[in-house]
C-alpha positions, -999 to 999 in steps of 0.1 A, spaced: 555 -443 -75 556 -480 -69 582 -504 -58 592 -531 -82 617 -559 -79 641 -571 -105 653 -606 -114 683 -609 -136 719 -619 -141 740 -620 -110 712 -614 -85 677 -626 -77 662 -596 -61 668 -559 -61 644 -531 -51 638 -506 -78 614 -476 -73 600 -462 -105 570 -442 -117 547 -462 -139 538 -444 -171 505 -461 -178 522 -493 -189 506 -515 -162 475 -536 -161 452 -541 -131 458 -575 -117 421 -579 -110 414 -582 -148 434 -614 -148 422 -650 -146 430 -671 -115 459 -689 -133 473 -656 -146 471 -640 -112 486 -671 -96 516 -671 -119 524 -635 -113 519 -639 -75 541 -669 -75 570 -652 -93 567 -621 -71 565 -641 -39 595 -663 -48 616 -633 -56 605 -612 -26 607 -641 -1 621 -674 -13 611 -703 -35 610 -723 -3 583 -701 12 556 -721 30 528 -699 16 541 -704 -19 540 -742 -14 505 -740 1 492 -721 -29 508 -745 -53 489 -773 -35 457 -753 -41 465 -746 -77 477 -781 -87 459 -804 -63 478 -836 -60 504 -826 -85 519 -796 -65 553 -812 -62 556 -815 -100 544 -779 -103 568 -765 -77 597 -784 -91 590 -769 -126 586 -735 -110 619 -737 -92 636 -745 -126 618 -715 -143 629 -690 -116 665 -702 -116 667 -701 -154 652 -667 -156 677 -654 -131 704 -664 -156 690 -640 -182 708 -609 -193 678 -586 -188 666 -575 -154 629 -583 -152 607 -556 -135 583 -572 -111 557 -557 -88 559 -565 -51 535 -591 -38 501 -577 -32 506 -547 -56 475 -543 -78 493 -533 -111 512 -557 -133 544 -547 -151 551 -552 -188 576 -580 -179 549 -598 -159 525 -597 -188 554 -609 -211 558 -639 -187 521 -647 -190 524 -646 -228 554 -670 -225 532 -694 -205 503 -690 -229 525 -698 -259 538 -730 -242 502 -740 -232 491 -737 -268 522 -756 -281 534 -725 -301 571 -730 -298 581 -702 -322 560 -677 -302 574 -691 -269 610 -687 -282 604 -651 -293 590 -642 -259 618 -661 -241 645 -644 -261 630 -610 -252 625 -618 -216 660 -633 -211 679 -610 -234 696 -640 -249 689 -674 -264 669 -693 -238 680 -728 -227 657 -756 -238 651 -765 -202 631 -733 -199 605 -744 -225 602 -778 -208 597 -763 -173 572 -737 -185 554 -764 -206 550 -787 -175 535 -758 -155 512 -747 -183 500 -783 -189 494 -788 -152 473 -757 -151 454 -768 -182 447 -802 -167 430 -783 -138 409 -764 -163 430 -732 -164 435 -719 -199 459 -689 -203 450 -661 -226 472 -643 -251 474 -609 -235 484 -579 -254 517 -564 -243 517 -526 -239 533 -508 -268 567 -492 -261 572 -461 -281 607 -457 -296 621 -425 -310 626 -423 -347 662 -430 -357 682 -399 -368 694 -394 -403 729 -400 -391 720 -434 -376 702 -444 -408 733 -435 -429 755 -456 -406 732 -486 -408 729 -486 -446 
């Protein structure tokens, strides 16, 4: 069992205790930038985007451009909160990442590489709807600030989610 937080429409934080079925990745396998992004999202949801520790870590990650980074981050968190999907996030300090956290990293990596189509696909899945253009611009700012500090984000593989085969009845209704 582990405790996960959710971010989604109508609320910023809600505790949700679930058993992980092998879908998580050990956070120690991530780069500094990947770990930082997950930690920042978890911390802002569990505490507040105004948290002093969060601001101190942004100062460490972005050097003299921390205010630009934190401003973009505030935008990202508020835009994600308007999504239709509840994102499952681990609590700060938890060693395993969730599928949604890895999807967020893939979102940042796509923006950093300038792959807008891939970014849009990830953003649609993460938000459960068409994302606002402001999300791309905010994620791009953070991704570029990280890259300027020498932090490249990797394309991480998302865990495969198995789906049951559709029944014959379902297939007849579709066709």
